[in-house]
C-alpha positions in Angstrom: 24.4 23.9 67.6 22.4 25.9 65.1 23.1 26.1 61.4 24.3 29.4 59.8 20.8 30.4 58.6 19.2 29.4 61.9 21.6 31.8 63.7 20.6 34.6 61.3 16.9 33.8 61.9 17.4 34.0 65.7 19.2 37.3 65.4 16.5 38.8 63.2 13.8 37.5 65.5 15.5 39.2 68.4 15.8 42.5 66.5 12.1 42.5 65.4 11.0 41.8 69.1 13.3 44.7 70.2 11.4 46.9 67.8 8.2 46.1 69.7 6.7 43.5 67.3 6.2 40.0 68.8 7.2 37.1 66.5 7.6 33.5 67.6 9.5 32.4 64.5 11.5 34.0 61.7 12.1 32.1 58.4 14.7 33.3 55.9 14.4 32.2 52.3 16.9 32.3 49.4 16.2 35.6 47.7 14.1 35.4 44.5 16.0 38.5 43.3 19.7 37.8 44.0 20.6 41.3 42.8 18.9 42.6 46.0 20.4 40.2 48.5 21.4 36.6 49.4 18.3 35.9 51.6 15.0 37.5 52.1 12.5 37.8 55.0 8.8 38.0 54.0 7.1 38.1 57.4 6.6 41.8 57.7 3.2 41.7 55.8 1.8 39.4 58.6 3.1 41.8 61.3 1.4 44.7 59.4 -1.9 43.0 59.5 -1.5 42.1 63.2 -0.4 45.6 64.3 -2.5 47.5 61.7 0.5 49.4 60.4 2.0 50.0 57.0 4.4 47.1 56.2 7.0 49.4 54.8 7.0 51.4 58.0 7.6 48.3 60.1 10.3 47.1 57.7 12.1 50.5 57.9 12.1 50.3 61.7 13.6 46.8 61.7 16.2 47.6 59.0 17.4 50.7 60.7 17.8 48.8 64.0 19.9 46.1 62.2 22.0 48.6 60.3 23.2 50.0 63.6 24.8 46.7 64.4 26.7 46.7 61.1 26.2 42.9 60.9 25.5 42.6 57.2 27.2 43.7 54.0 23.8 45.1 52.9 20.3 45.1 54.1 17.5 46.8 52.1 13.7 46.8 51.6 12.0 45.8 48.4 8.4 46.1 47.4 5.8 46.6 50.2 8.2 45.4 52.9 10.4 42.5 51.9 13.7 42.6 53.7 16.8 41.6 51.7 20.0 40.6 53.4 23.5 40.3 51.9 26.0 38.5 54.2 29.5 39.7 54.8 32.3 37.8 53.1 34.0 37.2 56.4 31.0 35.4 57.8 30.7 33.2 54.7 34.4 32.4 54.7 34.2 31.4 58.4 31.2 29.1 57.6 33.2 27.2 54.9 36.0 26.6 57.4 33.5 25.4 59.9 31.9 23.0 57.4 35.4 21.7 56.6 35.9 20.8 60.3 32.4 19.4 60.6 30.3 18.6 57.5 27.4 17.6 59.8 26.7 21.1 61.0 23.4 21.2 59.2 22.2 17.9 60.6 22.0 18.8 64.3 18.9 17.6 66.2 17.8 18.7 69.7 14.8 16.4 69.7 15.8 12.9 68.5 13.1 10.3 68.1 12.8 6.5 67.7 11.2 5.8 64.3 10.0 2.3 63.3 9.7 2.0 59.5 7.9 -0.6 57.3 9.0 -0.3 53.7 9.6 -3.9 52.6 6.5 -6.0 51.9 8.2 -8.6 49.7 6.2 -11.8 49.4 8.1 -15.0 50.2 8.4 -17.6 47.4 7.7 -14.8 44.8 10.2 -12.8 42.8 10.6 -9.1 43.7 9.1 -7.1 40.9 9.3 -3.5 39.7 6.5 -2.6 42.0 8.8 -3.1 45.0 11.3 -0.5 43.7 9.8 2.7 45.1 9.1 1.5 48.6 12.7 0.2 48.8 14.3 3.4 47.5 12.1 6.0 49.2 12.0 4.0 52.5 15.8 3.5 52.6 16.5 7.1 51.8 14.1 8.4 54.4 15.6 6.1 57.0 19.1 7.3 56.2 17.9 10.9 56.3 16.2 10.3 59.7 19.4 8.8 61.1 21.6 11.6 59.6 19.4 14.0 61.4 20.1 12.3 64.7 17.1 10.0 65.1 17.1 6.3 65.7 15.5 4.3 62.9 14.5 0.7 62.8 13.3 -0.7 59.5 11.4 -4.0 59.1 11.3 -5.9 55.8 7.8 -7.1 56.9 7.7 -10.2 54.6 4.5 -11.6 53.3 5.1 -15.1 54.7 1.8 -16.3 56.2 -0.8 -16.2 53.6 -2.3 -18.3 50.8 0.7 -17.8 48.4 2.7 -20.1 50.7 -0.1 -22.6 50.8 -0.2 -22.7 47.0 3.5 -23.4 46.8 3.2 -26.1 49.5 0.3 -27.7 47.7 2.2 -27.8 44.4 5.2 -29.3 46.1 3.0 -32.0 47.5 1.4 -32.7 44.1 4.8 -33.2 42.5 6.6 -34.9 45.5 3.9 -36.6 47.6 6.7 -38.9 49.0 8.3 -36.0 51.0 8.0 -36.5 54.8 6.5 -33.1 55.3 3.1 -34.4 54.1 3.1 -37.6 56.1 0.9 -37.2 59.2 2.4 -40.2 60.9 6.1 -39.2 60.3 8.0 -39.0 63.6 11.6 -38.7 62.5 13.7 -35.6 61.9 12.9 -33.6 58.8 15.7 -33.0 56.2 18.1 -30.2 56.9 18.4 -29.4 53.2 15.5 -27.7 51.4 13.6 -29.7 48.8 13.3 -26.6 46.6 15.7 -24.0 45.3 14.8 -20.4 44.7 14.5 -21.2 40.9 12.0 -23.8 41.8 10.0 -21.3 43.9 10.0 -18.8 41.0 8.3 -21.5 38.8 6.1 -23.1 41.5 4.1 -20.0 42.6 3.0 -18.7 39.2 2.0 -22.2 38.1 0.0 -22.9 41.3 -1.5 -19.4 41.3 -2.8 -19.7 37.7 -4.1 -23.3 38.4 -6.0 -22.1 41.5 -7.8 -19.4 39.4 -9.0 -22.1 37.0 -9.6 -25.0 39.3 -11.8 -24.4 42.4 -11.0 -27.8 43.8 -7.3 -27.0 43.7 -8.0 -23.6 45.4 -9.9 -25.3 48.2 -7.0 -27.7 48.7 -4.7 -24.6 48.9 -7.0 -23.1 51.5 -6.9 -26.2 53.6 -3.1 -26.6 53.5 -2.7 -22.9 54.3 -4.9 -23.3 57.4 -3.0 -26.4 58.4 0.4 -24.8 58.4 -0.9 -21.7 60.1 -2.3 -24.0 62.9 1.3 -25.3 63.4 1.4 -28.7 61.6 4.9 -29.9 62.3 5.7 -31.2 58.8 4.3 -28.1 57.0 6.1 -25.8 59.4 9.4 -27.6 58.6 8.7 -27.0 54.9 7.7 -23.4 55.6 11.1 -22.8 57.3 12.9 -24.2 54.2 10.8 -22.0 51.9 11.5 -19.0 54.1 15.2 -19.5 54.3 15.6 -20.0 50.5 13.4 -17.1 49.6 14.8 -14.7 52.2 18.3 -15.3 50.9 17.3 -14.3 47.4 15.2 -11.3 48.6 18.2 -10.1 50.6 20.4 -10.4 47.6 18.2 -8.1 45.4 17.8 -5.6 48.3 21.6 -5.6 48.7 22.0 -4.6 45.1 19.7 -1.6 45.8 21.7 -0.7 49.0 18.5 -1.3 50.9 18.9 -2.6 54.4 16.6 -3.7 57.2 17.4 -3.9 60.9 14.5 -6.4 61.4 13.5 -9.3 59.1 10.1 -10.1 60.4 6.9 -11.0 58.6 3.2 -11.4 58.9 3.9 -14.6 60.9 5.5 -12.6 63.7 2.5 -10.4 64.1 0.3 -13.4 64.0 1.7 -14.7 67.2 0.3 -11.7 69.1 -3.2 -11.9 67.7 -4.7 -14.1 70.5 -3.5 -11.8 73.3 -4.4 -8.7 71.4 -8.0 -9.9 70.7 -8.4 -10.8 74.4 -7.3 -7.2 75.2 -9.7 -5.7 72.6 -12.6 -7.8 74.0 -11.9 -6.7 77.5 -12.1 -3.1 76.4 -15.6 -3.9 74.8 -14.4 -2.8 71.4 -15.3 -5.9 69.5 -18.7 -6.4 67.9 -20.4 -9.3 66.1 -21.5 -8.7 62.5 -23.0 -11.4 60.3 -20.8 -14.1 61.8 -17.6 -12.0 61.7 -16.1 -9.8 64.4 -15.4 -6.2 63.8 -14.2 -2.9 65.4 -16.2 0.2 64.5 -13.6 2.9 63.6 -15.9 5.5 62.0 -16.1 9.0 63.6 -18.9 11.5 63.7 -17.1 14.2 61.7 -16.0 11.8 58.9 -16.4 13.3 55.4 -16.0 9.9 53.8 -17.0 6.4 54.6 -14.6 4.4 56.8 -15.8 0.8 57.1 -15.4 -1.2 60.3 -12.1 -3.0 60.7 -12.7 -6.7 60.1 -11.0 -8.4 63.0 -12.1 -12.1 62.6 -13.7 -13.3 59.4 -16.9 -15.4 59.4 -14.7 -18.6 58.8 -12.7 -17.9 61.9 -9.5 -16.6 60.2 -7.8 -13.3 60.9 -7.9 -10.5 58.3 -5.0 -8.6 56.8 -6.1 -5.6 58.9 -5.8 -7.8 62.1 -2.3 -8.9 61.2 -1.2 -5.3 60.7 -2.8 -4.2 64.0 -1.0 -7.1 65.7 2.3 -5.9 64.2 1.7 -2.5 65.8 1.0 -4.3 69.1 4.3 -6.1 68.8 6.3 -3.0 67.7 5.0 -1.0 70.7 5.7 -3.9 73.0 9.3 -4.5 71.8 10.5 -1.1 70.6 8.0 1.5 71.9 8.8 3.9 69.0 7.8 7.6 68.9 6.6 7.2 65.3 5.8 4.3 63.0 6.0 5.0 59.2 4.4 2.8 56.5 5.5 3.1 52.9 3.2 1.5 50.3 1.5 2.7 47.1 -1.4 5.1 47.5 -4.1 2.3 47.1 -3.5 1.2 50.7 -4.7 4.5 52.2 -8.1 3.2 53.5 -6.5 0.1 55.0 -4.1 2.1 57.1 -6.7 4.6 58.1 -8.7 1.7 59.6 -5.7 0.1 61.3 -4.4 3.4 62.7 -7.9 4.4 64.0 -8.3 1.0 65.7 -4.8 1.3 67.3 -5.6 4.7 68.7 -9.1 3.8 69.8 -7.8 0.8 71.7 -4.8 2.7 73.2 -2.5 0.1 71.6 -0.3 3.1 70.9 0.3 6.1 73.2 -1.5 9.3 72.6 1.7 11.0 71.4 2.8 8.1 69.2 2.6 9.1 65.6 1.3 6.6 63.0 2.0 7.8 59.5 1.1 6.3 56.1 3.5 7.5 53.4 2.0 6.7 50.0 3.8 7.0 46.6 3.0 7.0 42.9 3.9 4.3 40.3 6.9 3.9 38.1 6.2 3.0 34.5 8.2 2.2 31.4 9.4 4.9 29.0 6.1 4.4 27.0 4.1 5.4 30.1 2.8 1.9 30.6 3.6 -0.6 33.4 6.9 -2.4 32.9 6.3 -5.8 31.3 8.4 -8.7 30.1 8.4 -9.6 26.4 5.7 -12.2 27.0 3.5 -9.6 28.8 4.3 -10.6 32.4 5.3 -8.3 35.3 9.0 -7.5 35.0 11.1 -8.6 37.9 13.1 -6.0 39.8 16.3 -7.8 39.0 15.5 -7.6 35.3 15.1 -3.9 35.6 18.4 -3.5 37.4 20.1 -5.6 34.8 18.6 -3.5 32.0 19.9 -0.4 33.6 23.3 -2.0 34.2 23.6 -3.0 30.6 22.9 0.6 29.5 25.2 2.2 32.1 28.1 -0.1 31.2 28.3 1.7 27.9 29.3 4.9 29.8 32.2 3.4 31.7 35.7 4.1 30.5 37.1 1.5 28.2 40.3 1.1 30.3 38.2 -0.1 33.2 38.1 -3.8 32.7 37.3 -7.1 34.4 35.7 -7.2 37.9 36.2 -3.5 38.3 34.2 -2.8 35.2 31.5 -5.1 36.6 31.5 -3.3 40.0 31.5 0.2 38.5 28.7 -0.6 36.0 26.6 -1.9 38.9 27.2 1.3 41.0 26.4 3.6 38.1 23.2 1.6 37.3 22.0 1.7 40.9 22.7 5.5 41.0 20.7 5.9 37.7 17.8 3.9 39.0 17.7 5.5 42.5 18.1 9.1 41.4 15.4 8.7 38.7 13.1 7.2 41.3 13.7 9.9 43.9 13.6 13.0 41.6 9.8 13.3 41.5 7.7 14.1 44.5 6.9 10.7 45.9 3.2 10.9 45.0 4.0 11.6 41.4 3.9 8.8 38.8 6.9 8.8 36.5 8.3 7.0 33.5 11.7 5.3 33.7 13.8 5.5 30.6 17.1 3.5 31.0 18.8 5.5 28.2 17.7 8.9 29.5 18.5 8.2 33.1 22.0 6.7 32.4 23.1 9.8 30.5 26.3 11.6 31.8 24.7 14.9 31.1 21.6 16.4 32.7 19.7 15.6 35.9 20.8 12.0 36.4 22.6 9.8 38.9 25.5 9.1 36.5 26.0 12.9 36.1 26.3 13.3 39.9 28.7 10.4 40.2 30.9 11.6 37.3 31.0 15.1 38.8 31.8 14.0 42.3 34.5 11.6 41.1 36.1 14.6 39.3 36.1 16.6 42.5 37.9 13.7 44.2 40.4 13.4 41.3 41.2 17.1 41.6 41.9 16.8 45.3 44.0 13.7 44.7 46.1 15.5 42.1 46.6 18.4 44.4 47.9 16.0 47.0 50.2 14.3 44.5 51.6 17.7 43.5 52.2 18.6 47.2 49.7 21.5 47.0 48.6 22.0 50.6 45.4 23.8 51.7 44.3 24.3 55.3 41.6 27.0 55.2 39.3 29.1 53.0 40.3 32.8 53.0 39.0 34.4 49.7 35.7 34.6 47.8 37.0 35.3 44.3 33.8 36.1 42.3 30.1 35.5 41.9 30.2 31.8 41.1 32.2 31.1 44.3 29.6 33.1 46.3 26.7 31.3 44.6 28.1 28.0 45.7 28.4 29.1 49.3 24.9 30.6 49.3 23.6 27.2 48.0 25.5 25.5 50.9 23.7 27.8 53.4 20.3 26.5 52.2 21.0 22.8 52.9 19.4 22.8 56.4 16.0 24.0 55.1 16.2 21.4 52.3 16.9 18.6 54.8 14.1 19.7 57.2 11.6 20.1 54.4 12.5 16.6 53.1 12.0 14.9 56.4 8.8 16.8 57.1 7.1 16.0 53.8 8.7 12.5 53.6 10.0 13.0 50.1 13.5 13.2 48.6 12.9 15.4 45.6 14.2 18.5 47.3 17.5 16.7 48.1 17.8 15.4 44.5 17.2 18.9 43.2 19.6 20.4 45.6 22.3 17.9 44.7 21.9 18.7 41.0 21.9 22.5 41.6 25.1 22.6 43.8 26.9 20.1 41.6 26.0 22.1 38.5 27.2 25.3 40.2 30.5 23.6 41.0 30.9 22.3 37.5 30.5 25.9 36.2 33.2 27.0 38.7 35.5 24.1 37.6 35.1 25.0 33.9 36.0 28.7 34.6 39.0 28.1 36.9 42.3 26.2 36.5 42.7 25.3 40.1 45.9 23.2 39.9 47.8 25.8 37.9 46.6 28.9 39.7 49.5 31.1 40.6 47.8 33.0 43.4 48.4 30.6 46.3 45.8 32.1 48.6 43.1 31.8 45.8 44.3 28.2 45.0 44.1 27.1 48.6 40.6 28.6 48.9 39.4 26.9 45.7 40.7 23.5 46.9 39.0 24.0 50.3 35.8 24.9 48.6 36.1 21.7 46.4 36.7 19.6 49.5 33.6 20.9 51.2 31.4 20.4 48.2 32.9 16.9 47.7 32.2 16.0 51.4 28.7 17.5 51.1 27.9 15.5 47.9 29.2 12.2 49.4 26.9 12.6 52.5 23.8 13.4 50.4 24.5 10.7 47.9 24.9 8.3 50.8 21.5 9.4 52.2 20.0 8.5 48.8 21.6 5.1 49.0 24.1 5.8 46.2 27.7 4.6 46.3 30.4 6.6 44.5 33.0 4.4 42.7 36.7 5.5 42.6 36.4 6.1 38.9 34.0 5.6 36.0 
């Protein structure tokens, strides 16, 4: 099923072709001059170049042909050949009633895909910090958008669970508790079921061990050895690794749950590591592996490169696998287990070269199919209100939980005083998450931005709390109508310009959704949500819906409110924002 605008585009395409001008696609845009029409077609200039004719002449032919059908309230030509269209009220009214029956009309998809997404990257045994915020928010929203548009999406937390940070933690545990059986090479009994460390322990152990290793080369060498040992499958160290994984994963999940960020798969670097031997054997059989100064590499440069792309380092000179190899093995695993049509990676922009190397190697080795799309989706940084990276009072990197708590403390001030106890706690949390998420998704993903907890918790302006407050007010209006036994079953009357403006804004949703999924950014959706909510608030301020004496008009206003409410709920859900019952 096509959206309202897509149907108009198909009709216009048919009429242009009937006039003797071949077009493959017609795109209608919201008119830049509303006084001339609701939507505008700007493609006549391209046809004029192709057919060597005056654009106004072509536009006149098309418009006269359409006028004969009496399809539109008005159709006219502006400038050199821009075609402006004003829709009939009856068609707009019918569209609102269709949306009431099915709010998903704009989300139809005739070509669904399976998309594997990697937007986690949290390191086990380390606290999630503010740098993890954007990948979680953007990744989760893109996943929800992809699913809303009819695709299947599988997201992997892709934990950092196999490198030296784990070895450092293990070493420090050994230093402090050498009596534990995990470090006894001759131990043959069962290892303890309870973890010897809590998450609080891990939060202290890693920074301590990391700093010590930077100052003490002997300590660093011990960490290297213990890392190699557990990666080789030492029974005691693997038992300790499992404890560290379970304790850390539970806390990582807790923070992601606060952000409404979910993963279908909770794998890590260790899972990809299992596939490295068979993958390397495959790469060697295809004669893609070369020796280079004791290391093994895959050359991924291409003749037409306009920048240097170094070889992918497959095996280091000390025999260990590289970061690139682990990611290549993860693609190997993902194709083997899920065979997706596309794989999306979300990290900050600094990882661009890394993924270019990995993707080229995967394509060169035919690890992925020719039609499999590998996409790197970079994003900018989030800083404090002063434009500098978020820091703790002692100058350290701020944890993600501290940022959320800071936002919650500010948002709690906006919650009604008669909301108390656990409800106040829950509402403050939802408002805070809305503030953080909306602020994070407003800029185009590659744009750096400054987060100000006071500014972004405001109930006025372009903020998450403003959208929540407005959406709750819509729900309250509908509830009051129900309590007063005011029924409404369909939309029948467009009363004035503000009603029409809201409907025209609804018509544009499909193009907003498609642009967002194509450019992999949520800023168009956040802007759209603000625009349509602001339009509705202007409507609400100018009309007394519950006391309106004209029942046909009252019923239409309530139906319009319901459609906007349902539309807001769906879009807020795509952004990962929950709407409380009141605030």
